[in-house]
C-alpha positions as CSV (number, residue, x, y, z in Angstrom):
1,M,0.1,0.0,0.1
2,E,1.1,3.3,-0.9
3,P,-0.9,5.8,1.2
4,N,-0.8,9.4,-0.1
5,S,0.1,11.4,3.4
6,S,2.5,10.4,6.3
7,P,0.9,9.4,9.1
8,N,1.6,12.9,10.6
9,T,-0.3,14.5,7.7
10,P,-4.0,15.5,8.5
11,A,-6.1,13.7,5.9
12,A,-8.2,15.9,3.6
13,A,-11.5,15.0,5.4
14,A,-10.3,14.3,8.4
15,D,-12.4,15.8,11.3
16,A,-10.4,18.2,13.3
17,S,-12.7,18.1,16.1
18,V,-12.0,17.0,19.5
19,R,-15.2,15.5,19.4
20,V,-15.5,13.0,17.0
21,P,-18.2,10.2,17.6
22,G,-17.5,6.6,16.6
23,A,-19.0,5.4,13.5
24,P,-18.7,1.5,12.7
25,H,-19.8,2.1,9.0
26,E,-17.8,4.2,6.3
27,P,-17.7,7.6,7.1
28,T,-19.7,10.1,4.7
29,G,-16.9,11.0,2.0
30,R,-14.9,8.3,2.9
31,A,-14.2,5.3,0.2
32,P,-15.4,2.0,0.8
33,G,-13.1,-0.5,3.1
34,A,-11.6,-3.7,1.7
35,H,-13.0,-6.3,3.9
36,T,-14.5,-8.7,1.3
37,D,-16.1,-10.4,4.6
38,T,-17.4,-8.1,6.6
39,F,-18.4,-10.1,9.7
40,A,-16.0,-7.4,12.3
41,R,-17.4,-4.3,11.0
42,D,-21.0,-5.9,11.0
43,H,-20.6,-6.9,14.8
44,L,-19.4,-3.5,15.7
45,P,-21.5,-1.4,18.5
46,P,-23.9,0.6,16.7
47,P,-22.5,4.2,16.5
48,E,-24.4,6.1,19.6
49,Q,-22.7,3.3,22.0
50,W,-19.4,4.0,21.0
51,P,-17.1,6.6,23.4
52,E,-16.5,9.8,22.3
53,L,-12.9,10.0,20.2
54,L,-10.5,12.4,20.5
55,L,-8.3,13.2,17.2
56,D,-7.7,16.3,17.1
57,D,-3.7,15.9,17.5
58,P,-2.3,16.4,14.1
59,A,-0.2,13.3,14.9
60,L,-3.4,11.6,15.2
61,R,-5.3,12.4,12.0
62,Y,-4.1,9.4,9.8
63,P,-5.0,8.9,6.3
64,D,-8.1,7.6,5.2
65,R,-6.4,4.7,3.9
66,L,-4.1,3.3,6.4
67,N,-2.6,-0.4,6.4
68,C,-0.8,-1.0,10.0
69,G,1.2,-3.4,9.3
70,H,2.6,-1.4,6.2
71,E,3.5,1.6,8.5
72,L,4.8,-0.3,11.0
73,L,7.4,-2.3,8.9
74,D,7.6,-1.1,5.2
75,R,7.5,2.6,6.3
76,T,9.9,1.9,9.2
77,V,12.3,0.5,6.5
78,E,11.8,3.3,4.5
79,E,12.9,5.6,7.3
80,H,15.5,3.6,8.9
81,G,17.1,1.0,6.7
82,A,16.9,-2.8,5.9
83,D,19.8,-3.3,7.7
84,R,19.0,-2.7,11.5
85,P,17.9,-5.4,13.5
86,A,14.8,-5.6,14.5
87,L,13.9,-8.8,16.1
88,R,16.3,-11.0,18.7
89,S,15.5,-14.3,20.0
90,G,16.7,-15.6,23.3
91,D,19.3,-17.9,21.6
92,G,21.2,-14.9,20.3
93,G,19.4,-15.0,17.0
94,V,18.8,-11.3,15.1
95,W,16.4,-10.7,12.1
96,S,17.1,-7.2,10.8
97,Y,14.2,-5.2,9.2
98,G,14.7,-6.6,5.7
99,E,14.6,-10.1,6.9
100,L,11.5,-9.5,8.5
101,R,10.1,-7.7,5.7
102,E,11.1,-10.8,3.7
103,T,9.4,-13.2,6.1
104,V,6.5,-11.2,6.6
105,D,5.7,-11.0,3.1
106,R,6.4,-14.6,2.3
107,V,4.0,-15.5,5.1
108,A,1.5,-13.2,4.0
109,R,1.3,-14.5,0.2
110,V,0.7,-18.1,1.7
111,L,-2.0,-16.5,3.8
112,T,-3.7,-15.3,0.6
113,D,-2.8,-18.0,-2.1
114,D,-2.5,-20.6,-0.2
115,L,-4.9,-20.6,2.7
116,G,-7.5,-18.9,0.8
117,V,-7.8,-15.7,3.4
118,V,-8.9,-13.1,2.3
119,P,-9.6,-9.2,3.7
120,G,-11.4,-9.1,6.8
121,N,-11.3,-13.3,7.8
122,R,-10.4,-14.2,11.3
123,V,-6.7,-15.3,12.1
124,L,-6.2,-17.3,15.3
125,L,-2.8,-16.7,16.4
126,R,-1.2,-18.3,18.8
127,G,2.0,-19.3,20.6
128,P,4.9,-18.6,22.7
129,T,6.6,-15.4,22.4
130,T,8.8,-15.8,19.1
131,P,10.0,-13.8,16.0
132,W,7.8,-16.0,13.7
133,L,4.5,-15.1,16.3
134,A,5.5,-11.9,15.6
135,A,5.9,-12.2,11.7
136,C,2.8,-13.8,11.4
137,W,0.7,-11.1,13.2
138,L,2.6,-8.3,11.0
139,A,1.6,-10.9,8.0
140,V,-2.2,-11.0,8.9
141,M,-2.5,-7.0,9.1
142,K,-0.5,-6.5,5.4
143,A,-2.8,-9.2,4.4
144,G,-6.0,-7.1,5.3
145,A,-7.5,-9.8,7.4
146,V,-8.1,-9.4,11.5
147,A,-6.1,-10.7,13.8
148,V,-7.2,-12.7,17.2
149,T,-4.3,-13.2,19.6
150,V,-4.7,-15.5,22.1
151,L,-2.4,-16.7,24.9
152,A,-0.1,-20.0,24.7
153,Q,-1.7,-20.9,27.9
154,A,-5.3,-20.7,26.7
155,R,-7.1,-23.9,27.4
156,A,-10.0,-26.0,24.8
157,T,-12.4,-24.8,26.0
158,E,-11.6,-21.0,26.0
159,L,-10.2,-21.4,22.6
160,A,-13.1,-23.1,21.6
161,T,-15.4,-20.0,23.1
162,I,-13.2,-17.4,21.3
163,C,-13.8,-19.4,18.1
164,S,-17.3,-19.2,18.2
165,L,-17.8,-15.6,19.3
166,A,-15.2,-14.2,16.2
167,R,-16.4,-17.2,14.0
168,I,-12.9,-18.0,13.4
169,G,-11.9,-19.9,10.4
170,H,-8.2,-20.0,10.3
171,A,-5.3,-20.0,12.9
172,L,-1.3,-19.9,13.0
173,C,-0.2,-21.9,15.8
174,D,3.1,-22.7,16.9
175,A,3.7,-26.7,16.9
176,R,4.4,-26.6,20.5
177,S,1.1,-24.8,21.0
178,A,-1.2,-27.0,18.8
179,R,-2.9,-29.7,21.3
180,D,-5.3,-27.2,22.9
181,L,-6.2,-26.0,19.4
182,A,-6.9,-29.6,18.4
183,E,-8.8,-30.5,21.7
184,A,-11.1,-27.6,21.1
185,D,-12.4,-29.6,17.9
186,V,-13.7,-25.9,16.2
187,A,-15.5,-27.1,13.0
188,G,-14.3,-25.8,10.3
189,L,-11.1,-24.1,11.6
190,R,-7.9,-24.7,9.6
191,V,-5.3,-24.9,11.5
192,T,-1.9,-24.5,9.8
193,L,1.7,-25.2,12.1
194,F,4.5,-23.3,12.1
195,G,7.9,-24.7,13.3
196,G,7.2,-28.2,12.7
197,D,8.5,-30.3,10.2
198,G,5.4,-31.6,8.7
199,P,5.0,-31.0,4.6
200,G,2.4,-28.3,5.2
201,D,4.0,-26.5,7.5
202,L,3.9,-22.4,7.6
203,T,7.7,-22.1,7.2
204,R,8.2,-24.7,4.5
205,L,5.1,-23.0,2.8
206,A,6.8,-19.8,3.1
207,E,10.3,-21.1,1.7
208,A,8.6,-21.7,-1.4
209,R,6.8,-18.1,-1.9
210,S,9.1,-15.1,-2.8
211,G,9.2,-11.2,-3.9
212,P,7.6,-8.4,-1.9
213,Y,3.7,-8.3,-0.9
214,R,1.9,-4.9,-1.6
215,A,-0.4,-4.3,1.7
216,V,-3.9,-4.7,1.3
217,D,-5.5,-1.2,1.0
218,T,-7.3,-1.0,4.0
219,A,-9.7,2.0,5.8
220,A,-7.7,3.6,8.8
221,D,-11.2,3.1,10.4
222,E,-11.3,-1.0,9.9
223,V,-10.8,-3.5,12.1
224,A,-7.5,-5.1,12.7
225,L,-7.6,-7.1,16.0
226,I,-10.1,-8.4,18.2
227,A,-8.0,-8.9,21.6
228,F,-10.6,-11.0,24.1
229,T,-10.5,-10.5,28.1
230,S,-9.5,-13.0,30.4
231,G,-12.7,-13.8,31.2
232,T,-12.4,-14.6,34.9
233,T,-15.6,-12.6,35.5
234,G,-17.8,-14.6,32.6
235,R,-17.9,-14.7,29.0
236,P,-14.8,-13.1,27.4
237,K,-15.3,-10.1,26.0
238,G,-14.0,-9.1,22.4
239,C,-12.3,-5.7,21.8
240,M,-12.4,-4.6,18.5
241,H,-9.7,-2.5,17.2
242,L,-9.2,-0.7,14.3
243,H,-5.8,0.1,11.9
244,R,-5.6,3.6,13.6
245,D,-5.6,2.5,16.8
246,L,-2.4,0.1,16.9
247,L,-0.8,3.1,15.4
248,A,-2.3,5.9,18.0
249,I,-1.3,3.8,21.3
250,A,2.5,4.3,19.6
251,D,1.9,8.0,18.9
252,T,0.8,8.7,22.6
253,F,2.2,6.6,25.4
254,S,5.5,5.9,23.6
255,R,6.1,8.7,21.8
256,H,5.2,11.4,24.5
257,V,6.0,9.2,27.8
258,L,8.5,6.3,27.2
259,R,10.5,8.9,24.4
260,P,12.2,5.5,22.6
261,S,15.3,5.8,20.1
262,A,16.2,3.4,17.2
263,D,19.2,2.1,19.3
264,D,17.0,1.0,21.8
265,V,16.5,-2.9,22.7
266,F,12.9,-3.8,24.1
267,A,12.2,-7.2,26.6
268,G,9.8,-7.9,28.8
269,S,7.5,-10.4,30.3
270,P,3.7,-9.8,28.7
271,P,3.0,-12.3,25.9
272,L,2.2,-10.8,22.5
273,G,-1.3,-12.3,22.9
274,F,-1.6,-9.7,25.7
275,T,-2.2,-6.2,24.4
276,F,0.1,-4.8,27.0
277,G,2.7,-6.8,25.1
278,L,1.5,-6.4,21.7
279,G,2.2,-2.5,22.2
280,G,5.6,-2.5,24.6
281,L,7.2,-5.6,22.8
282,L,6.1,-5.4,19.0
283,V,4.2,-2.1,18.2
284,F,6.4,0.5,20.1
285,P,10.0,-0.7,18.9
286,L,8.8,-1.2,15.3
287,R,7.1,2.2,15.7
288,A,10.8,3.8,16.6
289,G,12.9,1.5,14.5
290,A,14.3,0.0,17.2
291,S,14.8,-3.6,18.1
292,T,12.9,-5.9,20.1
293,L,14.0,-8.8,22.2
294,L,11.2,-11.8,22.3
295,L,11.6,-14.3,24.6
296,E,9.4,-17.6,25.2
297,Q,10.1,-17.9,28.6
298,A,10.1,-14.3,30.5
299,G,9.5,-15.0,34.4
300,P,11.8,-12.9,36.6
301,R,14.1,-15.6,36.9
302,Q,14.4,-15.9,32.7
303,L,14.5,-11.9,32.6
304,L,16.8,-11.0,34.4
305,P,20.1,-12.5,32.8
306,A,18.5,-11.6,29.5
307,L,18.5,-8.1,30.8
308,V,22.0,-8.4,30.9
309,R,23.2,-11.0,28.0
310,H,21.2,-8.4,25.6
311,R,22.0,-5.0,26.8
312,V,18.3,-4.2,27.0
313,S,17.6,-0.6,27.3
314,V,13.4,-0.9,27.6
315,L,11.8,-3.2,30.0
316,F,8.4,-4.1,30.2
317,T,6.6,-6.3,33.0
318,A,4.4,-6.5,35.7
319,P,5.1,-5.3,39.6
320,T,5.5,-8.6,41.0
321,A,8.3,-9.0,38.6
322,Y,10.4,-6.2,39.9
323,R,9.9,-6.7,43.3
324,T,11.2,-10.8,42.6
325,M,14.2,-9.6,40.7
326,L,15.4,-7.2,43.8
327,G,16.2,-10.4,45.5
328,D,18.5,-11.2,42.6
329,L,20.2,-8.4,41.6
330,D,23.5,-8.7,42.6
331,G,26.2,-9.3,39.9
332,H,23.9,-8.2,37.2
333,D,25.0,-5.2,35.1
334,L,21.8,-3.3,34.4
335,S,23.8,-0.6,32.9
336,A,22.3,-0.3,29.5
337,L,18.4,-0.3,31.3
338,R,17.1,3.1,31.1
339,R,13.2,2.7,31.0
340,C,11.2,0.5,32.9
341,V,7.7,0.0,32.7
342,S,5.4,-1.4,34.9
343,A,1.6,-2.0,34.5
344,G,-1.2,-5.0,34.1
345,E,-2.1,-4.1,37.8
346,N,-1.3,-1.3,40.1
347,L,2.5,-0.9,41.1
348,P,2.9,-0.5,45.1
349,E,4.7,2.3,46.3
350,A,6.9,0.3,48.4
351,T,8.2,-1.4,45.1
352,W,8.9,1.5,43.3
353,R,10.8,2.7,46.3
354,A,13.0,-0.1,46.5
355,W,13.2,-0.6,42.9
356,H,14.9,2.9,42.7
357,E,17.0,2.6,45.4
358,A,18.7,-0.8,44.4
359,T,19.0,0.6,40.5
360,G,18.7,4.2,40.4
361,L,16.0,3.6,37.8
362,R,12.6,5.5,38.1
363,I,9.8,2.7,36.9
364,I,7.3,4.6,34.9
365,N,3.6,3.4,36.5
366,G,0.5,3.3,33.8
367,I,-2.7,2.2,33.6
368,G,-4.2,0.3,30.5
369,A,-7.1,-1.8,29.4
370,T,-7.8,-4.4,26.8
371,E,-10.7,-2.2,25.6
372,L,-8.4,0.6,25.2
373,L,-5.5,-1.1,24.3
374,H,-2.6,0.6,26.0
375,I,-1.4,3.1,28.8
376,F,-3.5,6.0,29.2
377,I,-2.6,7.4,32.3
378,S,1.4,7.7,33.4
379,A,4.4,9.6,34.0
380,A,8.1,9.8,33.5
381,D,11.2,10.9,34.8
382,D,11.2,14.2,37.0
383,A,7.2,14.0,36.3
384,I,7.0,10.6,38.5
385,R,5.0,10.8,41.8
386,P,5.6,7.9,43.5
387,G,2.5,6.3,44.6
388,T,0.7,7.8,42.2
389,T,0.0,6.3,38.4
390,G,0.5,9.9,36.8
391,V,-1.4,11.9,34.6
392,P,-3.2,11.6,31.5
393,V,-1.1,10.4,28.5
394,P,-1.2,13.7,25.7
395,G,-3.9,12.6,23.5
396,W,-6.3,11.2,26.4
397,Q,-8.6,12.8,28.7
398,A,-9.5,11.4,32.3
399,R,-11.7,12.3,35.4
400,V,-13.2,11.0,38.5
401,V,-17.1,10.7,38.2
402,D,-20.0,9.2,40.4
403,E,-22.3,6.3,39.2
404,R,-24.4,9.0,37.5
405,G,-21.3,10.4,35.6
406,D,-21.0,13.8,37.0
407,E,-17.4,14.7,38.0
408,L,-16.5,14.4,41.5
409,P,-14.1,17.1,43.3
410,D,-10.4,16.5,43.5
411,G,-9.3,14.7,46.8
412,E,-12.5,12.4,46.3
413,A,-12.7,8.8,45.7
414,G,-14.8,7.6,42.5
415,L,-14.9,6.3,39.3
416,L,-12.3,6.5,36.4
417,A,-13.7,7.4,33.0
418,V,-11.4,8.0,30.2
419,R,-11.5,9.1,26.6
420,G,-8.9,9.5,23.7
421,P,-8.2,8.5,20.0
422,V,-8.9,4.6,21.2
423,G,-12.3,3.5,22.5
424,C,-14.1,0.4,23.6
425,R,-16.2,-1.5,21.1
426,Y,-16.6,-4.9,21.9
427,L,-17.9,-7.8,19.8
428,S,-21.5,-8.4,19.8
429,D,-22.2,-7.7,23.7
430,P,-24.7,-6.1,25.5
431,R,-21.6,-5.1,28.3
432,Q,-20.5,-2.2,25.5
433,T,-23.5,0.2,27.4
434,E,-21.5,-0.7,30.7
435,Y,-18.1,0.3,29.9
436,V,-19.4,3.4,27.8
437,R,-21.6,5.8,29.2
438,H,-21.8,9.3,28.4
439,G,-19.2,9.2,26.0
440,W,-16.6,8.1,28.4
441,N,-15.1,4.8,28.9
442,M,-15.4,3.4,32.4
443,T,-12.3,1.2,33.2
444,G,-14.0,-0.3,36.5
445,D,-11.4,1.3,39.1
446,T,-11.7,3.7,41.7
447,F,-9.4,6.5,41.6
448,V,-8.7,9.8,43.4
449,R,-7.7,13.0,41.6
450,E,-5.1,15.0,43.7
451,P,-5.6,18.9,43.7
452,D,-2.0,18.8,41.5
453,G,-3.8,16.8,38.4
454,Y,-1.8,13.7,39.4
455,F,-4.8,10.4,39.5
456,R,-3.8,7.7,42.4
457,Y,-5.1,4.7,42.3
458,V,-7.4,3.3,44.9
459,A,-8.5,0.0,44.0
460,R,-10.6,-1.8,41.8
461,A,-14.3,-1.1,42.0
462,D,-15.2,-4.5,42.8
463,D,-12.3,-4.9,45.4
464,M,-13.2,-2.3,48.0
465,I,-13.9,-3.6,51.4
466,I,-16.3,-1.7,53.7
467,S,-15.7,-3.0,57.2
468,S,-17.8,-1.3,59.9
469,G,-18.6,1.5,57.7
470,Y,-15.5,2.2,56.7
471,N,-14.3,2.2,53.1
472,I,-11.1,0.3,53.0
473,A,-8.9,0.1,49.5
474,G,-7.0,-3.5,49.6
475,P,-4.0,-2.3,47.4
476,E,-3.1,0.6,50.2
477,V,-3.3,-2.1,53.0
478,E,-0.7,-4.8,50.4
479,D,1.4,-1.5,50.1
480,A,1.7,-1.5,53.8
481,L,2.3,-5.1,54.2
482,L,4.9,-5.0,51.0
483,R,7.2,-2.5,53.0
484,H,8.1,-5.3,55.7
485,P,11.3,-6.5,54.6
486,E,10.0,-10.5,54.8
487,V,6.7,-10.0,52.5
488,A,7.3,-11.0,49.0
489,E,3.8,-11.0,48.3
490,A,0.9,-9.5,49.4
491,A,-3.0,-9.6,48.8
492,V,-5.6,-8.0,50.5
493,V,-9.5,-9.4,50.1
494,G,-12.8,-8.6,52.5
495,R,-14.6,-11.3,53.7
496,A,-18.1,-11.4,55.1
497,D,-18.5,-10.8,58.8
498,E,-21.6,-10.8,60.6
499,L,-20.7,-8.4,63.0
500,R,-18.9,-5.8,60.5
501,G,-20.1,-6.5,57.6
502,E,-16.6,-7.6,56.1
503,I,-13.5,-7.9,57.6
504,V,-10.1,-7.1,55.8
505,V,-8.1,-10.8,55.5
506,A,-4.5,-10.7,54.1
507,H,-3.3,-13.4,52.3
508,V,0.9,-13.2,52.6
509,V,4.0,-15.2,50.5
510,L,6.7,-14.5,52.9
511,T,10.1,-14.2,51.6
512,E,12.8,-17.8,51.8
513,G,13.5,-19.1,55.3
514,S,11.0,-16.3,57.3
515,E,9.5,-16.9,60.2
516,Q,7.1,-14.4,60.5
517,T,3.9,-14.7,62.4
518,A,0.7,-12.9,62.2
519,D,1.0,-11.8,65.6
520,S,4.5,-9.6,64.1
521,L,3.1,-8.5,60.7
522,R,0.2,-7.3,63.1
523,A,2.1,-4.8,65.0
524,H,4.0,-3.5,62.0
525,M,0.6,-2.9,60.6
526,K,-0.5,-1.1,63.4
527,A,1.9,1.2,63.0
528,A,1.7,1.7,59.3
529,L,-1.9,2.2,59.0
530,A,-5.2,3.2,60.8
531,P,-6.8,0.5,62.9
532,H,-9.8,-0.1,60.9
533,K,-7.4,-1.0,58.0
534,C,-5.4,-3.1,59.5
535,P,-6.3,-7.0,58.6
536,R,-7.7,-9.3,61.2
537,V,-6.8,-12.3,59.8
538,F,-3.2,-13.7,57.8
539,V,-3.2,-16.5,56.1
540,F,0.1,-17.4,54.9
541,Q,0.5,-19.1,51.4
542,P,3.2,-20.0,49.5
543,S,1.8,-18.4,46.3
544,L,-1.0,-16.5,45.1
545,P,-3.6,-17.2,42.4
546,R,-2.4,-14.7,39.3
547,T,-3.7,-15.2,35.4
548,A,-1.5,-16.1,32.5
549,T,-0.4,-12.2,32.2
550,G,0.5,-11.9,35.8
551,K,-2.6,-10.4,36.9
552,L,-3.8,-11.0,40.6
553,Q,-6.7,-13.3,41.3
554,R,-8.4,-11.7,44.1
555,F,-11.9,-13.1,43.7
556,L,-10.1,-16.8,44.1
557,L,-9.3,-15.7,47.5
558,R,-12.4,-14.3,48.4
559,D,-13.9,-17.3,48.3
560,Q,-11.2,-19.1,50.6
561,R,-12.4,-20.0,53.7
562,P,-9.7,-20.9,56.9
């Protein structure tokens, strides 16, 4: 595809106003989309249920015709050259931008010529984080299809549900992750494996293809990605994102807060099936012409030596990983590391300060959502205020509201409402009207806006503990617990109580060899918090339940009984 203008040039028909109501069908004056399979467009929410979009920034006024695969790969090669490193693997292998483009174009040809994928078809992508999985994602983008990214840990029942909801007909799957997909037994699903040795393996099919692949001329507002939420609280929700959305997250958070250079080396723990990882480990580095280290195993124990070996400069991971790595820093040279990003769950102030004291690096805290694709509140460098999340990323707006949607005064806790260049669009889901209200995205988080404009996380709205009439935020209690040197992890939940309504229960993982008791931790907490916030029950556990993406599953702890 050869767009007529660069992504930073206002399109002739672009709406320059701040408030842009979403429209699932082609806006007036635009050419029809390229999708011949219109399932994704046909199952977007009706226009009146979309949030208002903020597209007034000239950098966010993209051309009407836009293919994000072309922009992230071909445009980057044009600007930075084909010889620069693009993808790195844990074993030391490196793909240059030229090699990546050649592989992507070969895979795109297989998709269209051998597999019969047409623009708009949904293609499931499954496997550990590898250069080949990244190449498949880019090929799906260039072919004008819709990528449905799933975690390699997703089980057969989850995969069957996702395939049913998104009407998926094709899957590209790492040969090592094929078992659960086969057990899902999805009728009509054509699975093409890669990384194996069979005659129909994608890697072999791609070898037989050659020549550049011209990206499908998609519209900027056509669906490129369906990212499913974890579904831990019910049926998973498919979040539909457009070609321009994939660039917008790079041109807001990455451009203004992260500020990467072409010489940076990215790495991290979130998988590409998680939008935190897709943005941080693929979209952001490619947009900047940088390289990214894709690790199949990226737990804290594997991550730390990889940072040293590959001279990583930009790190994306969750708060728990930073805290775990603290105990193993001795002997590891992190002098190349200059950017540390934390998201996925709230970053305790105690963890921020401990990491800063040990490394001299300031963690960039952030909050994002699958519905909004990536981070929308954050701060970096001298703008960081430990204990707060930050301020709205340029291009985004946020406020704290009550249940009616009325804005609350500074200092008062309420629901976080957000809007920006990306908005929630669920795939045929009645919960759209719960997430989008009055033109704002309601994230389900409780926040306080401080008088200086900084936003401070309180809790997930459904994680507030009400005990004897007091509203108690579990993360605040957890932060106090984590200040104890022998507490490795902590999760605080409410438990039903006849006298108080709920009592505060702390689930604690101690450091190795610790002999702390409930009485000693109780004394520590009484010195740190008001009495009504102190846990009445301590439960010592070897580990805490987490999702595949590292999020704490508090609902499982709430159901536990002593």
